[in-house]
NUKETI-225038 format. One line per field, with one value per residue: residue in one letter; x, y, z of N, C-alpha, C in turn. Coordinates in pm, whole numbers, plus 50000, padded with zeros to 5 digits. Layout:
N
rolum = [A;...]
nxx = [X;...]
nyy = [Y;...]
nzz = [Z;...]
caxx = [X;...]
cayy = [Y;...]
cazz = [Z;...]
cxx = [X;...]
cyy = [Y;...]
czz = [Z;...]
//
This chain:
55
rolum = [M;K;I;P;V;L;N;G;S;P;R;R;E;K;S;D;V;M;H;I;T;R;A;F;L;E;G;T;C;E;P;A;L;L;A;G;I;R;T;P;T;I;P;E;E;Q;Y;A;A;I;V;N;A;G;V]
nxx = [50084;50056;50119;50086;50264;50266;50483;50496;50642;50899;51080;51128;51255;51241;50995;50663;50472;50616;50684;50433;50355;50548;50481;50223;50278;50433;50239;50072;50204;50134;49976;49708;49593;49606;49432;49194;49163;49117;48876;48535;48322;48049;47790;47815;47580;47424;47583;47570;47298;47286;47455;47324;47083;47023;46989]
nyy = [49884;50219;50533;50859;51144;51482;51726;52039;52192;52418;52315;52058;51743;51764;51856;51886;51759;51551;51397;51307;51174;50969;50819;50737;50582;50377;50251;50155;49938;49722;49412;49363;49615;49686;49497;49581;49831;49762;49630;49683;49904;49912;49724;49683;49722;49880;50109;50193;50256;50475;50660;50694;50804;51075;51110]
nzz = [50000;49915;50055;50005;50121;50199;50292;50391;50559;50661;50834;50770;50818;51094;51155;51298;51145;51020;51244;51329;51096;51077;51307;51235;51005;51117;51268;51066;50972;51116;51094;51184;51190;50920;50812;50928;50808;50545;50558;50511;50700;50694;50526;50168;50019;50190;50204;49936;49923;50097;49969;49725;49798;49774;49506]
caxx = [50000;50133;50055;50161;50270;50319;50532;50527;50709;51039;51164;51146;51259;51216;50862;50558;50408;50695;50672;50301;50356;50625;50401;50115;50333;50471;50115;50013;50279;50076;49879;49570;49546;49585;49310;49082;49148;49064;48743;48433;48252;47907;47774;47820;47444;47382;47660;47513;47169;47312;47512;47227;46957;46995;46983]
cayy = [50000;50343;50646;50981;51242;51611;51801;52175;52264;52450;52239;51929;51620;51794;51916;51809;51676;51430;51315;51243;51084;50849;50740;50677;50478;50264;50183;50086;49816;49615;49339;49377;49746;49681;49419;49667;49937;49704;49575;49788;49912;49884;49645;49760;49759;49991;50225;50237;50318;50606;50749;50720;50855;51210;51112]
cazz = [50000;49908;50122;49976;50230;50158;50407;50347;50666;50635;50927;50703;50898;51235;51167;51366;51042;51002;51365;51323;50982;51113;51401;51158;50918;51201;51304;50950;50944;51194;51011;51230;51148;50775;50788;50966;50709;50421;50582;50517;50828;50670;50403;50043;49979;50275;50160;49809;49951;50157;49867;49619;49854;49726;49359]
cxx = [50089;50052;50137;50153;50333;50359;50574;50601;50853;51135;51192;51143;51227;51076;50766;50489;50484;50689;50540;50297;50432;50547;50288;50166;50378;50348;50055;50088;50225;49968;49734;49512;49518;49457;49187;49057;49084;48923;48641;48362;48103;47898;47767;47681;47394;47455;47602;47380;47188;47360;47410;47095;46924;46978;46841]
cyy = [50123;50455;50771;51079;51369;51687;51938;52256;52297;52373;52097;51810;51643;51851;51825;51715;51545;51339;51239;51140;50956;50759;50668;50561;50356;50183;50106;49959;49697;49545;49357;49511;49747;49606;49504;49778;49882;49650;49688;49787;49889;49802;49735;49807;49879;50119;50280;50306;50459;50704;50788;50778;50993;51221;51109]
czz = [50000;49972;50092;50093;50176;50283;50358;50451;50628;50728;50877;50798;51045;51258;51242;51269;51025;51125;51364;51211;51014;51208;51328;51073;50998;51240;51189;50914;51022;51111;51054;51186;50998;50741;50821;50866;50582;50436;50592;50653;50815;50541;50279;50000;50060;50235;50031;49830;50009;50051;49762;49669;49800;49577;49312]
//
């Protein structure tokens, strides 16, 4: 899985953005977390009904 990160801070590697990004990326290396991210929280049919309700 690729996760693009844009860091616009002039502090670059020492910026708060990079500290948070590193912590996030370390957490995404855990298999249980990856499985949870890939698993939908609601059934696809229910999601489609919600999205298409305003159409």
